[in-house]
DSSP file (Angstrom, degrees, kcal/mol; ACC not computed):
  #  RESIDUE AA STRUCTURE BP1 BP2  ACC     N-H-->O    O-->H-N    N-H-->O    O-->H-N    TCO  KAPPA ALPHA  PHI   PSI    X-CA   Y-CA   Z-CA
    1    1 A M              0   0    0      0, 0.0    61,-3.4     0, 0.0     2,-0.3   0.000 360.0 360.0 360.0 138.3 -194.7  190.4  351.5
    2    2 A L  E     -A   61   0A   0     59,-0.2    36,-0.5    60,-0.1     2,-0.3  -0.644 360.0-170.2 -86.8 141.6 -192.2  192.6  353.3
    3    3 A I  E     -AB  60  37A   0     57,-2.7    57,-2.5    -2,-0.3     2,-0.4  -0.866  14.7-132.8-125.2 164.2 -189.6  191.1  355.6
    4    4 A Y  E     -AB  59  36A   0     32,-3.0    32,-2.1    -2,-0.3     2,-0.4  -0.924  17.1-169.9-133.4 140.2 -187.4  193.0  357.9
    5    5 A K  E     -A   58   0A   0     53,-2.4    53,-3.0    -2,-0.4     2,-0.5  -0.994  16.0-147.4-129.1 134.2 -183.7  193.2  359.0
    6    6 A I  E     -A   57   0A   0     -2,-0.4     2,-0.3    51,-0.2    51,-0.2  -0.903  21.3-174.7-100.4 122.0 -182.5  195.3  361.9
    7    7 A F  E     -A   56   0A   0     49,-2.7    49,-2.7    -2,-0.5     2,-0.2  -0.906  26.6-122.1-115.1 150.2 -179.0  196.7  361.4
    8    8 A R  E  >  -A   55   0A   0     -2,-0.3     4,-2.1    47,-0.2     3,-0.4  -0.570  42.0-104.3 -73.6 153.7 -176.8  198.7  363.8
    9    9 A R  H  > S+     0   0    0     45,-2.2     4,-2.8     1,-0.2     5,-0.2   0.881 120.4  49.3 -52.0 -46.3 -175.9  202.0  362.3
   10   10 A P  H  > S+     0   0    0      0, 0.0     4,-2.2     0, 0.0    -1,-0.2   0.875 109.7  51.4 -67.3 -32.7 -172.3  201.0  361.3
   11   11 A E  H  > S+     0   0    0     -3,-0.4     4,-1.7     2,-0.2    -2,-0.2   0.907 113.6  45.7 -65.8 -40.0 -173.5  197.8  359.6
   12   12 A W  H  X S+     0   0    0     -4,-2.1     4,-2.6     2,-0.2     5,-0.2   0.906 109.3  53.5 -67.5 -42.0 -176.0  199.9  357.6
   13   13 A D  H  X S+     0   0    0     -4,-2.8     4,-2.1     1,-0.2    -2,-0.2   0.889 108.9  50.8 -60.5 -39.5 -173.5  202.5  356.7
   14   14 A A  H  X S+     0   0    0     -4,-2.2     4,-2.6    -5,-0.2     6,-0.3   0.893 109.7  50.3 -63.0 -39.4 -171.2  199.7  355.4
   15   15 A L  H  X S+     0   0    0     -4,-1.7     4,-2.8     1,-0.2    74,-0.2   0.943 112.3  46.1 -63.3 -46.5 -174.1  198.3  353.3
   16   16 A T  H  < S+     0   0    0     -4,-2.6    -1,-0.2     1,-0.2    -2,-0.2   0.877 115.2  47.7 -63.1 -39.1 -174.8  201.7  351.8
   17   17 A A  H  < S+     0   0    0     -4,-2.1    -1,-0.2    -5,-0.2    -2,-0.2   0.907 123.5  30.0 -68.2 -44.8 -171.2  202.3  351.1
   18   18 A L  H  < S-     0   0    0     -4,-2.6    -2,-0.2    -5,-0.2    -3,-0.2   0.668  98.0-128.0 -94.8 -18.7 -170.4  198.9  349.5
   19   19 A G  S  < S+     0   0    0     -4,-2.8    70,-2.8    -5,-0.3    71,-0.4   0.288  82.1  41.5  91.0 -12.9 -173.7  198.2  348.0
   20   20 A E  E     -D   88   0B   0     -6,-0.3     2,-0.3    68,-0.3    68,-0.2  -0.982  61.3-169.3-159.8 161.5 -173.9  194.6  349.5
   21   21 A T  E     -D   87   0B   0     66,-2.0    66,-2.7    -2,-0.3     3,-0.1  -0.996  34.2-137.1-156.0 151.5 -173.2  192.8  352.8
   22   22 A D        -     0   0    0      1,-0.3     2,-0.2    -2,-0.3     9,-0.1   0.535  66.2-121.1 -79.2  -9.5 -173.0  189.4  354.4
   23   23 A G        -     0   0    0     64,-0.1    -1,-0.3   -12,-0.1    10,-0.1  -0.614  49.7 -22.4 106.1-164.0 -174.9  191.0  357.3
   24   24 A A  S >> S-     0   0    0     -2,-0.2     4,-2.2    -3,-0.1     3,-1.0  -0.290  76.4 -91.4 -76.3 167.6 -174.0  191.4  360.9
   25   25 A P  H 3> S+     0   0    0      0, 0.0     4,-2.6     0, 0.0     5,-0.2   0.858 128.9  54.6 -50.2 -39.6 -171.5  189.2  362.7
   26   26 A V  H 3> S+     0   0    0      2,-0.2     4,-1.9     1,-0.2     6,-0.2   0.843 107.3  50.3 -66.0 -29.4 -174.2  186.7  363.7
   27   27 A D  H <>>S+     0   0    0     -3,-1.0     4,-2.0     2,-0.2     5,-1.6   0.946 111.7  49.2 -71.3 -45.0 -175.3  186.4  360.0
   28   28 A V  H  <5S+     0   0    0     -4,-2.2    -2,-0.2     1,-0.2     3,-0.2   0.934 112.2  47.0 -52.9 -50.8 -171.7  185.8  359.0
   29   29 A A  H  <5S+     0   0    0     -4,-2.6    -1,-0.2     1,-0.2    -2,-0.2   0.880 116.1  44.3 -62.9 -38.3 -171.3  183.1  361.7
   30   30 A D  H  <5S-     0   0    0     -4,-1.9    -1,-0.2     2,-0.2    -2,-0.2   0.686 108.6-122.0 -83.1 -18.7 -174.6  181.4  360.8
   31   31 A G  T  <5S+     0   0    0     -4,-2.0     2,-0.3     1,-0.2    -3,-0.2   0.679  81.4  66.3  88.5  15.2 -174.0  181.5  356.9
   32   32 A F  S   <S-     0   0    0     -5,-1.6     2,-0.5    -6,-0.2    -2,-0.2  -0.982  86.2-101.1-160.3 160.5 -177.2  183.5  356.1
   33   33 A V  E     -E   83   0C   0     50,-2.8    50,-2.5    -2,-0.3     2,-0.3  -0.793  39.4-134.6 -88.9 124.4 -178.7  186.9  356.6
   34   34 A H  E     +E   82   0C   0     -2,-0.5     2,-0.3    48,-0.2    48,-0.2  -0.596  29.5 173.9 -80.4 133.1 -181.4  186.7  359.4
   35   35 A F        -     0   0    0     46,-1.9     2,-0.3    -2,-0.3   -30,-0.2  -0.821  18.1-144.3-125.1 172.1 -184.7  188.5  358.7
   36   36 A S  E     -B    4   0A   0    -32,-2.1   -32,-3.0    -2,-0.3     2,-0.2  -0.979  14.7-127.9-133.4 148.2 -188.0  188.7  360.6
   37   37 A A  E >>  -B    3   0A   0     -2,-0.3     3,-1.6   -34,-0.2     4,-0.9  -0.521  44.1 -95.9 -84.0 163.7 -191.6  188.7  359.4
   38   38 A A  H >> S+     0   0    0    -36,-0.5     3,-1.1     1,-0.3     4,-0.6   0.889 124.6  52.6 -54.5 -45.8 -193.7  191.7  360.8
   39   39 A P  H 34 S+     0   0    0      0, 0.0    -1,-0.3     0, 0.0     4,-0.2   0.705 113.1  45.4 -65.8 -14.4 -195.2  189.5  363.6
   40   40 A Q  H <> S+     0   0    0     -3,-1.6     4,-2.1     1,-0.1    -2,-0.2   0.524  91.3  88.0 -98.2  -9.9 -191.8  188.5  364.7
   41   41 A L  H <X S+     0   0    0     -3,-1.1     4,-2.5    -4,-0.9     5,-0.2   0.897  83.3  49.0 -63.8 -48.8 -190.2  191.9  364.6
   42   42 A A  H  X S+     0   0    0     -4,-0.6     4,-2.4     1,-0.2    -1,-0.2   0.904 113.4  48.3 -65.0 -40.2 -190.9  193.3  368.0
   43   43 A E  H  > S+     0   0    0     -4,-0.2     4,-2.4     2,-0.2    -1,-0.2   0.897 110.6  51.4 -67.2 -39.1 -189.6  190.2  369.7
   44   44 A T  H  X S+     0   0    0     -4,-2.1     4,-2.3     2,-0.2     5,-0.3   0.890 111.5  47.1 -61.4 -41.2 -186.5  190.1  367.6
   45   45 A A  H  X S+     0   0    0     -4,-2.5     4,-2.0     1,-0.2    -2,-0.2   0.927 115.4  45.8 -69.1 -42.5 -185.7  193.8  368.5
   46   46 A A  H  < S+     0   0    0     -4,-2.4     4,-0.4    -5,-0.2    -2,-0.2   0.858 117.1  44.3 -67.8 -35.9 -186.4  193.1  372.3
   47   47 A K  H  < S+     0   0    0     -4,-2.4    -2,-0.2    -5,-0.2    -1,-0.2   0.935 129.3  20.0 -75.8 -47.1 -184.3  189.9  372.3
   48   48 A Y  H  < S+     0   0    0     -4,-2.3    -3,-0.2    -5,-0.2    -2,-0.2   0.556 135.0  30.5-105.0  -9.1 -181.3  191.0  370.4
   49   49 A F  S >< S+     0   0    0     -4,-2.0     3,-1.5    -5,-0.3    -1,-0.1  -0.011  70.4 137.6-136.0  32.6 -181.2  194.8  370.5
   50   50 A A  T 3  S+     0   0    0     -4,-0.4    -3,-0.1     1,-0.3    -4,-0.1   0.820  82.5  28.5 -56.9 -38.4 -182.9  195.6  373.9
   51   51 A E  T 3  S+     0   0    0     -3,-0.1     2,-0.4    -5,-0.0    -1,-0.3   0.318  97.5 106.3-105.2  10.7 -180.5  198.4  374.9
   52   52 A E    <   +     0   0    0     -3,-1.5     3,-0.1     1,-0.1    -3,-0.0  -0.748  33.5 169.8 -98.3 136.8 -179.5  199.6  371.4
   53   53 A S        +     0   0    0     -2,-0.4     2,-1.4     1,-0.1    45,-0.2   0.638  62.3  75.2-115.2 -20.5 -180.9  202.9  370.1
   54   54 A N  S    S+     0   0    0     45,-0.1   -45,-2.2    43,-0.1     2,-0.3  -0.484  72.1 135.7 -98.2  69.2 -178.8  203.7  366.9
   55   55 A L  E     -AC   8  98A   0     -2,-1.4    43,-2.1    43,-0.5     2,-0.4  -0.727  44.9-146.6-113.3 160.6 -180.6  201.1  364.7
   56   56 A V  E     -AC   7  97A   0    -49,-2.7   -49,-2.7    -2,-0.3     2,-0.6  -0.994   9.9-147.1-128.6 127.6 -182.0  201.0  361.2
   57   57 A L  E     -AC   6  96A   0     39,-3.6    39,-2.2    -2,-0.4     2,-0.4  -0.836  18.5-165.4 -94.2 123.9 -185.0  199.0  360.2
   58   58 A V  E     -AC   5  95A   0    -53,-3.0   -53,-2.4    -2,-0.6     2,-0.4  -0.942   4.3-157.2-113.5 131.9 -184.7  197.7  356.6
   59   59 A A  E     -AC   4  94A   0     35,-2.6    34,-3.3    -2,-0.4    35,-1.1  -0.877  11.8-179.0-107.8 135.5 -187.7  196.3  354.6
   60   60 A C  E     -AC   3  92A   0    -57,-2.5   -57,-2.7    -2,-0.4     2,-0.7  -0.957  32.5-116.1-132.3 152.4 -187.2  193.9  351.7
   61   61 A D  E >>  -A    2   0A   0     30,-0.7     3,-0.9    -2,-0.3     4,-0.7  -0.773  20.5-151.5 -88.2 114.1 -189.8  192.3  349.4
   62   62 A S  G >4 S+     0   0    0    -61,-3.4     3,-0.7    -2,-0.7     4,-0.5   0.832  92.6  59.7 -58.7 -30.5 -189.5  188.5  350.0
   63   63 A A  G >4 S+     0   0    0    -62,-0.3     3,-1.0     1,-0.2    -1,-0.2   0.863 101.8  53.3 -60.5 -38.9 -190.7  187.8  346.4
   64   64 A R  G <4 S+     0   0    0     -3,-0.9    -1,-0.2     1,-0.2    -2,-0.2   0.638  97.1  65.0 -78.0 -13.6 -187.9  189.7  345.0
   65   65 A L  G X< S-     0   0    0     -4,-0.7     3,-1.0    -3,-0.7    -1,-0.2   0.632  86.6-176.9 -84.2 -14.9 -185.3  187.7  347.0
   66   66 A G  G X   -     0   0    0     -3,-1.0     3,-1.4    -4,-0.5    -1,-0.2  -0.136  53.6 -11.9  59.9-142.7 -186.3  184.5  345.1
   67   67 A A  G 3  S+     0   0    0      1,-0.3    -1,-0.2    16,-0.0    17,-0.1   0.638 124.0  72.9 -70.9 -17.8 -184.9  181.0  345.7
   68   68 A D  G <  S+     0   0    0     -3,-1.0    16,-3.2    15,-0.1     2,-0.6   0.634  83.1  81.6 -74.3 -13.3 -182.1  182.4  347.9
   69   69 A L  E <   -F   83   0C   0     -3,-1.4     2,-0.4    14,-0.2    14,-0.2  -0.841  62.2-177.4 -93.2 120.0 -184.7  183.1  350.6
   70   70 A K  E     -F   82   0C   0     12,-3.0    12,-3.2    -2,-0.6     2,-0.7  -0.947  22.6-140.6-119.2 143.3 -185.6  180.1  352.8
   71   71 A W  E     +F   81   0C   0     -2,-0.4     2,-0.3    10,-0.2     8,-0.1  -0.900  35.1 174.9-103.7 111.0 -188.2  180.0  355.5
   72   72 A E  E     -F   80   0C   0      8,-2.6     8,-2.8    -2,-0.7    -2,-0.0  -0.921  36.2 -97.9-128.1 147.3 -186.7  177.9  358.4
   73   73 A A  E     +F   79   0C   0     -2,-0.3     6,-0.2     6,-0.2     2,-0.1  -0.297  58.3 138.7 -58.6 133.3 -187.7  176.9  361.9
   74   74 A S    >   +     0   0    0      4,-2.5     3,-2.9     1,-0.3     4,-0.2  -0.347  48.3  27.0-143.2-132.7 -186.0  179.0  364.5
   75   75 A R  G >  S-     0   0    0      1,-0.3     3,-1.6     2,-0.2    -1,-0.3  -0.124 135.4  -9.3 -45.1 117.8 -187.1  180.6  367.8
   76   76 A G  G 3  S-     0   0    0      1,-0.3    -1,-0.3    -3,-0.1     3,-0.1   0.659 123.0 -69.1  69.2  16.1 -190.0  178.6  369.3
   77   77 A G  G <  S+     0   0    0     -3,-2.9    -1,-0.3     1,-0.3    -2,-0.2   0.463  96.2 143.4  81.2   1.2 -190.2  176.5  366.1
   78   78 A A    <   -     0   0    0     -3,-1.6    -4,-2.5    -4,-0.2     2,-0.5  -0.404  56.0-111.1 -69.2 146.9 -191.6  179.6  364.2
   79   79 A L  E     - F   0  73C   0     -6,-0.2    -6,-0.2    -3,-0.1   -42,-0.2  -0.732  37.1-172.3 -84.3 129.1 -190.4  179.9  360.6
   80   80 A F  E     - F   0  72C   0     -8,-2.8    -8,-2.6    -2,-0.5     2,-0.3  -0.935  27.4-108.9-121.7 145.1 -188.1  182.8  359.9
   81   81 A P  E     - F   0  71C   0      0, 0.0   -46,-1.9     0, 0.0     2,-0.4  -0.547  34.2-174.5 -74.2 127.0 -186.8  184.1  356.6
   82   82 A H  E     -EF  34  70C   0    -12,-3.2   -12,-3.0    -2,-0.3     2,-0.6  -0.987  14.9-146.8-125.9 130.6 -183.1  183.4  356.0
   83   83 A L  E     -EF  33  69C   0    -50,-2.5   -50,-2.8    -2,-0.4     2,-0.7  -0.861   4.3-161.0-100.0 117.5 -181.3  184.9  353.0
   84   84 A Y        +     0   0    0    -16,-3.2     2,-0.3    -2,-0.6   -52,-0.1  -0.378  69.7  47.2 -97.3  55.2 -178.5  182.6  351.6
   85   85 A R  S    S-     0   0    0     -2,-0.7   -52,-0.3   -64,-0.1    -2,-0.1  -0.926 103.0 -63.3-170.9 171.2 -176.6  185.1  349.7
   86   86 A R        -     0   0    0     -2,-0.3     2,-0.5     1,-0.1   -64,-0.2  -0.332  51.4-120.6 -62.1 142.8 -175.3  188.7  350.2
   87   87 A L  E     -D   21   0B   0    -66,-2.7   -66,-2.0    -4,-0.1     2,-0.3  -0.789  32.0-156.0 -84.3 128.1 -177.9  191.3  350.8
   88   88 A R  E >>  -D   20   0B   0     -2,-0.5     3,-2.3   -68,-0.2     4,-0.6  -0.765  26.6-122.2-107.9 149.5 -177.8  194.0  348.2
   89   89 A M  G >4 S+     0   0    0    -70,-2.8     3,-0.9    -2,-0.3   -69,-0.1   0.813 113.0  64.6 -59.4 -27.9 -179.0  197.6  348.3
   90   90 A A  G 34 S+     0   0    0    -71,-0.4    -1,-0.3     1,-0.2   -70,-0.1   0.644  95.1  59.1 -68.0 -14.2 -181.2  196.8  345.3
   91   91 A D  G <4 S+     0   0    0     -3,-2.3   -30,-0.7   -31,-0.1     2,-0.3   0.696  84.7 100.8 -83.1 -19.5 -183.1  194.4  347.6
   92   92 A V  E <<  +C   60   0A   0     -3,-0.9   -32,-0.2    -4,-0.6     3,-0.1  -0.504  44.6 179.9 -71.7 122.1 -184.0  197.2  350.0
   93   93 A V  E    S-     0   0A   0    -34,-3.3     2,-0.3     1,-0.4   -33,-0.2   0.856  71.0 -19.7 -88.1 -43.7 -187.5  198.6  349.6
   94   94 A W  E     -C   59   0A   0    -35,-1.1   -35,-2.6     2,-0.0    -1,-0.4  -0.978  54.0-151.9-156.9 162.2 -187.1  201.2  352.4
   95   95 A D  E     +C   58   0A   0     -2,-0.3     2,-0.3   -37,-0.2   -37,-0.2  -0.989  17.3 173.7-136.3 142.9 -185.0  202.0  355.5
   96   96 A K  E     -C   57   0A   0    -39,-2.2   -39,-3.6    -2,-0.3    -2,-0.0  -0.993  36.9 -97.2-148.2 149.7 -186.1  203.9  358.6
   97   97 A S  E     -C   56   0A   0     -2,-0.3   -41,-0.2   -41,-0.2   -43,-0.1  -0.358  27.1-153.3 -62.2 148.7 -184.5  204.7  361.9
   98   98 A L  E     -C   55   0A   0    -43,-2.1   -43,-0.5   -45,-0.2     9,-0.1  -0.754  19.7-168.0-125.2  84.4 -185.5  202.5  364.7
   99   99 A P        -     0   0    0      0, 0.0     7,-2.7     0, 0.0     2,-0.6  -0.253  20.1-120.5 -76.7 163.2 -185.2  204.5  367.9
  100  100 A L  E     -G  105   0D   0      5,-0.2     5,-0.3   -47,-0.2     2,-0.1  -0.874  32.3-174.4-101.8 119.6 -185.3  203.3  371.4
  101  101 A G  E >   -G  104   0D   0      3,-2.8     3,-1.4    -2,-0.6     5,-0.0  -0.424  44.4 -88.2-102.4-173.7 -188.1  204.7  373.6
  102  102 A A  T 3  S+     0   0    0      1,-0.2     3,-0.1    -2,-0.1    -1,-0.0   0.813 129.2  37.6 -62.0 -29.6 -188.8  204.3  377.3
  103  103 A A  T 3  S-     0   0    0      1,-0.4    -1,-0.2     0, 0.0     2,-0.2   0.198 129.3 -76.8-107.5  18.5 -191.0  201.3  376.6
  104  104 A G  E <  S-G  101   0D   0     -3,-1.4    -3,-2.8   -54,-0.0    -1,-0.4  -0.720  81.0 -12.2 116.9-174.0 -188.9  199.7  373.8
  105  105 A H  E     -G  100   0D   0     -5,-0.3     2,-0.8    -2,-0.2    -5,-0.2  -0.311  57.3-132.6 -68.2 146.1 -188.2  200.3  370.2
  106  106 A I        -     0   0    0     -7,-2.7    -1,-0.1    -2,-0.0     3,-0.1  -0.863  24.3-155.2-104.2 103.0 -190.5  202.7  368.2
  107  107 A F        -     0   0    0     -2,-0.8     3,-0.1    -9,-0.1    -9,-0.1  -0.492  24.2 -99.1 -83.9 146.9 -191.4  201.1  365.0
  108  108 A P    >   -     0   0    0      0, 0.0     3,-1.5     0, 0.0     4,-0.3  -0.270  49.5 -92.7 -61.0 149.0 -192.5  203.1  361.9
  109  109 A E  T 3  S+     0   0    0      1,-0.2    -3,-0.0     2,-0.1     0, 0.0  -0.370 109.9  29.7 -63.2 140.7 -196.1  203.4  361.3
  110  110 A G  T 3  S+     0   0    0     -3,-0.1    -1,-0.2    -2,-0.0    -3,-0.0   0.406  86.2 106.4  94.1  -3.2 -197.6  200.7  359.1
  111  111 A V    <         0   0    0     -3,-1.5    -2,-0.1     1,-0.2  -109,-0.1   0.914 360.0 360.0 -74.2 -41.2 -195.1  197.9  360.0
  112  112 A F              0   0    0     -4,-0.3    -1,-0.2    -5,-0.0    -3,-0.1   0.438 360.0 360.0 -98.4 360.0 -197.5  195.9  362.1
């Protein structure tokens, strides 16, 4: 199953340059890398990235993250995937731009 992480462009650029990351500032503060499952993704983008256009959507295979990935209750009691280690470029299945359109973010075809 694919899970998704939204990065601001400078965060993504740092990951690609260094090969791994502790995530965005919120991830570092919380002690894990926040992900969303496909049904949670649009709400995550709207809630935390509403006015941001220079974003990158990253997909990772949850099975490949192993025991370091925990599904924990978060927004509204829903279970969200949290990665308790650094995210590595080797974990990334694909990355795509996540532009902001007039009605919100424009997600790549096939995500939902």
